[in-house]
Structure formats: C-alpha cells, structure tokens
C-alpha positions as CSV (number, residue, x, y, z in Angstrom):
1,M,-29.0,-12.2,-15.9
2,A,-30.0,-8.7,-13.9
3,T,-27.0,-6.5,-12.8
4,T,-26.3,-6.9,-9.6
5,N,-27.2,-4.0,-7.7
6,H,-24.3,-3.3,-5.8
7,F,-24.8,0.1,-4.6
8,G,-28.3,-0.3,-3.5
9,V,-27.4,-3.5,-1.1
10,A,-24.7,-1.6,0.3
11,L,-26.1,1.9,0.7
12,R,-29.6,0.1,2.5
13,G,-27.1,-2.1,4.6
14,W,-25.0,1.0,5.9
15,R,-28.1,2.8,6.4
16,E,-29.8,0.5,8.9
17,R,-26.3,-0.5,10.6
18,V,-26.5,3.8,11.8
19,S,-28.1,4.9,14.6
20,P,-29.8,8.3,14.7
21,R,-28.3,9.4,17.8
22,D,-24.5,8.9,15.8
23,T,-26.0,11.5,13.2
24,G,-27.4,14.0,16.1
25,L,-30.8,13.1,14.9
26,E,-33.7,12.3,17.6
27,A,-34.6,8.9,17.3
28,D,-38.4,9.4,18.1
29,G,-41.5,7.0,18.4
30,D,-41.0,3.0,17.6
31,R,-39.2,2.4,14.7
32,R,-39.5,-0.9,12.1
33,I,-35.5,-0.9,11.7
34,P,-32.8,0.1,14.2
35,G,-31.1,2.7,11.9
36,L,-32.0,5.5,9.4
37,R,-35.4,5.8,7.7
38,R,-34.5,6.5,4.1
39,E,-35.9,10.5,4.7
40,E,-33.5,10.9,7.4
41,L,-30.7,9.7,5.1
42,A,-31.9,12.1,2.1
43,R,-32.2,14.9,5.0
44,L,-28.7,14.6,6.2
45,A,-27.3,13.6,2.5
46,G,-29.1,17.1,1.3
47,L,-31.2,14.6,-1.1
48,S,-34.8,14.1,-2.3
49,V,-36.5,10.6,-0.9
50,D,-37.5,9.2,-4.2
51,Y,-33.8,9.6,-4.8
52,V,-32.6,7.8,-2.1
53,V,-35.2,5.0,-2.5
54,R,-34.0,4.7,-6.0
55,L,-30.7,4.3,-5.6
56,E,-31.9,1.8,-3.1
57,Q,-33.9,-0.1,-5.8
58,G,-31.6,0.0,-8.6
59,R,-33.5,2.2,-10.9
60,A,-30.7,4.9,-10.3
61,R,-27.4,3.7,-10.9
62,H,-25.0,6.5,-12.3
63,P,-24.7,8.7,-8.6
64,S,-22.6,11.6,-9.2
65,A,-19.2,12.0,-6.6
66,Q,-21.0,14.7,-5.1
67,V,-23.7,12.0,-4.2
68,V,-21.6,9.5,-2.8
69,T,-19.1,11.7,-1.3
70,A,-22.8,12.9,0.3
71,L,-24.1,9.7,1.5
72,A,-20.6,8.0,2.9
73,R,-20.8,11.5,4.8
74,A,-24.0,10.8,6.4
75,L,-23.8,7.3,7.0
76,L,-20.2,7.8,8.8
77,L,-18.4,5.5,6.6
78,D,-14.9,4.7,7.4
79,T,-12.2,5.4,4.2
80,S,-12.3,1.6,2.7
81,E,-16.3,1.2,3.5
82,R,-16.8,5.2,1.2
83,D,-13.8,4.0,-1.6
84,H,-16.0,0.9,-2.2
85,L,-19.4,2.7,-2.2
86,F,-17.7,4.8,-4.9
87,R,-16.8,1.5,-6.6
88,C,-20.1,0.1,-6.6
89,A,-21.2,3.6,-8.4
90,N,-18.3,3.3,-10.8
91,L,-16.9,5.9,-9.7
92,A,-12.9,6.4,-8.9
93,P,-12.3,6.6,-5.0
94,P,-11.4,10.3,-3.6
95,S,-7.5,10.8,-4.0
96,A,-5.9,9.7,-0.7
97,G,-4.0,12.8,-0.4
98,N,0.2,12.2,0.4
99,V,2.0,9.4,0.8
100,S,2.0,8.5,4.3
101,R,4.6,7.5,6.1
102,H,3.1,6.7,9.6
103,V,3.7,3.3,10.7
104,P,0.3,2.6,12.8
105,V,1.5,0.0,15.8
106,R,-0.3,-3.0,14.2
107,V,1.9,-2.8,11.4
108,Q,4.9,-2.8,14.0
109,R,3.6,-5.8,15.7
110,L,3.5,-7.6,12.4
111,V,7.4,-7.0,11.6
112,S,8.1,-7.6,14.7
113,R,6.3,-11.1,14.8
114,L,8.4,-11.5,11.4
115,G,11.5,-10.9,13.6
116,G,13.3,-14.1,12.3
117,N,13.3,-13.0,8.9
118,P,14.6,-10.1,7.2
119,T,11.8,-7.3,6.8
120,A,11.5,-3.5,6.5
121,V,8.7,-1.3,5.9
122,F,8.2,1.1,2.6
123,A,5.7,4.0,1.8
124,A,4.1,3.4,-1.4
125,D,6.7,5.5,-3.0
126,W,9.4,2.9,-1.9
127,T,11.0,5.5,0.7
128,L,12.2,2.8,3.5
129,I,10.8,4.1,6.8
130,G,11.5,1.3,8.9
131,W,13.2,-2.5,9.3
132,N,14.1,-4.7,11.6
133,A,17.6,-6.2,12.9
134,M,17.8,-9.2,10.4
135,W,17.3,-6.8,7.4
136,S,20.4,-4.9,8.7
137,A,22.2,-8.2,9.3
138,T,21.4,-10.4,5.9
139,V,21.1,-6.9,3.5
140,G,23.4,-4.7,5.3
141,D,22.7,-1.0,7.4
142,P,20.5,1.2,5.1
143,R,22.2,4.2,6.4
144,T,25.1,2.5,3.8
145,Y,22.7,2.3,1.0
146,G,23.5,5.6,-0.7
147,W,20.1,6.6,-1.8
148,E,18.8,9.8,-1.9
149,A,16.4,10.2,1.0
150,R,16.2,6.4,1.3
151,N,14.1,5.6,-1.6
152,L,14.8,2.7,-3.3
153,V,13.6,3.7,-6.4
154,D,15.6,6.3,-6.6
155,G,18.7,3.5,-5.7
156,M,17.6,1.7,-8.6
157,F,18.0,4.5,-11.1
158,R,20.9,7.3,-9.8
159,S,23.1,4.8,-7.4
160,R,23.4,2.0,-10.3
161,V,27.3,1.9,-11.0
162,G,27.0,-0.5,-14.2
163,R,24.7,-3.2,-15.6
164,G,25.1,-7.0,-16.0
165,R,26.2,-8.5,-12.7
166,E,27.2,-4.9,-11.1
167,P,25.4,-4.0,-8.1
168,I,23.7,-1.1,-7.4
169,A,26.4,0.8,-5.0
170,G,26.0,0.3,-1.3
171,W,22.9,-2.2,-2.1
172,P,24.3,-5.9,-2.4
173,V,20.2,-7.8,-4.0
174,R,20.4,-8.9,-7.1
175,S,16.4,-10.1,-8.8
176,W,16.8,-13.7,-10.6
177,E,14.8,-12.0,-13.2
178,G,17.0,-9.0,-14.2
179,D,18.1,-5.4,-13.9
180,E,15.3,-4.4,-16.6
181,V,12.3,-6.8,-15.1
182,E,13.4,-5.3,-11.5
183,E,13.4,-1.8,-12.6
184,E,10.0,-2.2,-14.6
185,D,8.2,-4.1,-11.9
186,L,9.2,-0.6,-9.3
187,V,8.2,1.8,-11.9
188,A,4.4,0.0,-12.7
189,D,3.9,0.3,-8.6
190,L,5.2,3.6,-8.6
191,R,2.8,4.6,-11.5
192,V,-0.3,2.7,-9.2
193,T,1.1,5.1,-6.2
194,A,0.8,8.3,-8.1
195,A,-2.4,7.4,-9.4
196,A,-3.7,7.1,-6.1
197,H,-2.0,10.3,-4.4
198,P,-2.4,13.0,-7.6
199,E,-1.9,15.7,-4.9
200,D,1.0,14.5,-3.7
201,A,3.3,17.4,-4.4
202,R,6.1,15.5,-3.3
203,L,5.9,12.9,-5.2
204,A,5.0,14.8,-8.3
205,A,8.7,16.3,-7.6
206,F,10.5,13.1,-7.8
207,V,9.0,11.5,-10.7
208,D,9.6,14.7,-12.8
209,R,13.1,14.6,-11.3
210,L,13.3,11.1,-12.4
211,L,11.6,11.8,-16.1
212,R,14.1,14.7,-16.4
213,S,17.5,13.1,-15.5
214,N,17.5,9.6,-16.0
215,P,16.5,8.0,-19.8
216,R,15.9,4.4,-18.4
217,F,13.2,5.8,-16.1
218,A,11.6,8.2,-18.6
219,R,11.3,5.0,-21.2
220,L,9.6,2.9,-18.6
221,W,7.2,5.2,-17.3
222,S,6.5,6.0,-20.8
223,N,5.2,2.3,-21.3
224,G,2.0,2.9,-19.2
225,S,2.4,-0.1,-17.2
226,A,0.9,0.0,-13.6
227,R,0.4,-3.0,-11.5
228,T,1.5,-3.6,-7.4
229,H,4.7,-5.2,-6.9
230,V,4.5,-8.7,-5.4
231,G,7.4,-10.4,-4.7
232,D,11.0,-11.5,-6.6
233,R,13.7,-14.3,-6.4
234,K,16.7,-12.6,-5.2
235,T,20.4,-13.2,-4.5
236,V,22.1,-11.5,-1.5
237,E,25.4,-11.3,-2.0
238,H,26.5,-10.8,2.0
239,P,30.2,-9.9,3.0
240,Q,30.3,-12.7,5.0
241,M,28.1,-15.4,4.4
242,G,28.7,-15.5,0.1
243,D,25.6,-15.1,-1.8
244,I,22.3,-16.1,-0.5
245,A,19.1,-17.1,-2.5
246,L,15.6,-15.4,-1.2
247,D,12.0,-15.1,-1.8
248,L,11.0,-11.6,-1.8
249,D,7.4,-10.6,-1.0
250,V,5.5,-7.6,-0.6
251,L,2.6,-7.9,2.0
252,L,0.6,-4.7,1.5
253,A,-1.0,-4.0,5.0
254,A,-4.4,-3.9,5.4
255,G,-6.1,-0.1,5.4
256,T,-2.7,1.5,5.0
257,D,-0.6,1.2,1.4
258,L,2.1,0.4,3.3
259,R,4.8,-2.4,1.4
260,I,5.8,-5.1,4.2
261,V,8.8,-6.4,2.4
262,T,10.4,-9.8,3.8
263,Y,12.4,-12.2,2.5
264,T,12.7,-16.0,3.0
265,A,14.9,-19.2,2.2
266,A,13.1,-22.3,1.3
267,A,13.6,-24.9,3.9
268,E,16.3,-27.4,4.1
269,T,18.8,-25.3,2.0
270,T,22.5,-24.1,2.2
271,D,20.3,-20.7,1.9
272,A,18.4,-21.7,4.5
273,E,21.2,-22.5,6.9
274,K,22.9,-19.0,6.1
275,L,20.2,-17.1,7.5
276,D,20.3,-19.5,11.0
277,A,24.0,-18.3,11.2
278,L,23.0,-14.8,10.8
279,R,20.2,-15.5,13.0
280,A,22.2,-16.6,16.3
281,A,24.4,-13.6,15.1
282,C,21.8,-11.0,15.0
283,P,22.8,-8.1,17.9
284,L,19.0,-8.1,19.1
285,P,16.3,-10.6,19.5
286,S,14.6,-11.9,17.0
287,G,10.9,-10.6,18.1
288,S,12.6,-7.1,18.7
289,P,10.0,-4.3,17.5
290,V,11.0,-3.0,14.1
291,G,13.2,0.4,14.3
292,I,11.1,3.6,12.5
293,V,12.8,5.9,11.3
294,A,10.4,8.1,10.0
C-alpha cells in the first residue's frame, strides 16, 4: 500500500484556505479556487512552482526544515499547524523557546470549573504557578512547601527528609507506587520538556544543578526515560482529616504545555466524605478563580 501523502494533503488544503489578500497579494481575475495558486505560494515561499507541485503530489517527500518554515510562514500557519507540517515532513518541530509561565484566561476558567476538587497549574518544568482554594485546603498552602522557586522536582530531590514513609518536608503527598517510581515519572516528564525547550537557559541551569548536587536525580536522568506524566494514586496526610486516598490526574491544556493537576476521590468512600468536609469548610466558593502567582 502506498504511503499516505500527509504533507501534500496538508499543503494543498492550507493553500486553498488562504486568501491572497491575507498575504498582501492582489486577487486578480476569476479563480477556480478561493485560496492561493501554486505559483503564488511558490513566490511567497521563495520556491519553484515545480517543487511546490511535486510536494503536493508526493513526488518530493523530504523537504528541508528551511523549506517547511518558508511554507508555514507563507501559509500563515499557527504554531500547532506549523508543527504538524514539520511532522508530516518527518522533521522535529522548531524549539518552543523558554518554558511558559503564562496561564491563558481559558485555562483559568477551566480550573475554576474544577473548583470543587484540589486543582493546580504547573509549568512544563513543574514550577507551581497557580492553584485553587481546595488545593490549599487539601494539600496545604504552597508557601509552606519549602520548594526552591516553587518547583515540585526540586522539592522531590532537595527537600525529602528521608525514605520509606517519611514525607517531603512541607509536602504531605505520598505516591502509592513509592518514591522511586514517583521520582522517575517526574524526571522522565522533565526530560520531555528539556528536549522541547533546548534554548531555555533557566531550565538548563536547573537540570545542571540537580545533576551536580543530587545523585538520585543524576541516576534517573542518565537512564534516558522520556514520557509525559499522566497520573498516579496518592495518599494525602491531612492534619485534621487524617490520610485521604486520592487519584491524581495530569491534564495537558490544549495549545500550551501547562500541566493541570487535579485530585479526585472515588465516589461513596470515606475519602470522598473527607473531601466533602474540606469543601464545606473551604474559605472561598468552590468556583472561585485560580490564584495565579507567576
């Protein structure tokens, strides 16, 4: 079976979508298609018309990163579309630059709707940048965690006061899988972020510091694991409610690399009852907006 021409299909579809006027061209005469002609796209991208034809037809299948960048610019593609075009060409998308700590309004609205459950927003490098009232009521005020620069990975590897059942200082959450699995999951996720942001000097310095100062982190970093952390089963050691067993889910906000972390309890359990009690005592309404701190 012939290989699907993903690049050509995307290229033609986007070419026919773009209005010539949007690119500064004059839309002269009758046009059989509403978008750009091949010769117009070729001129905008600095390519030959023949090469554009061969790309669309799948007779040219290995465009360079420079060619894909020029086409993406000419077609006015957004970031996700540009990255898709790169992947269709079997190329890695361009670096995303620095790790963003910006929380879009739509993400704030989403966290507000999750206000009945402990929910927080982390940057892709696991810096805590926002949380709701239920988060503070369940796992404590983030200002008491003792993490350097509010970073969870830093807390895991620099603030843990012991192994076994000993908690991280100021952080009352324990993984059912154990410390080693929890740490490996976070390191593997951080590696994905580091690969996506190779030019982020702050992230590079953070990783370098942990590599030099923490043998556990260095060992896990050296094993090469790379995957996005998606969830876990946790025990929260609450000072009033005692232990609360909760499921942790990590949601990736579309169009960003933010991690939305939320805790939920299984229905009709004592853990759900404990969350209900915390909800009732929560100082702010369950739907109050996320508190952005960065």
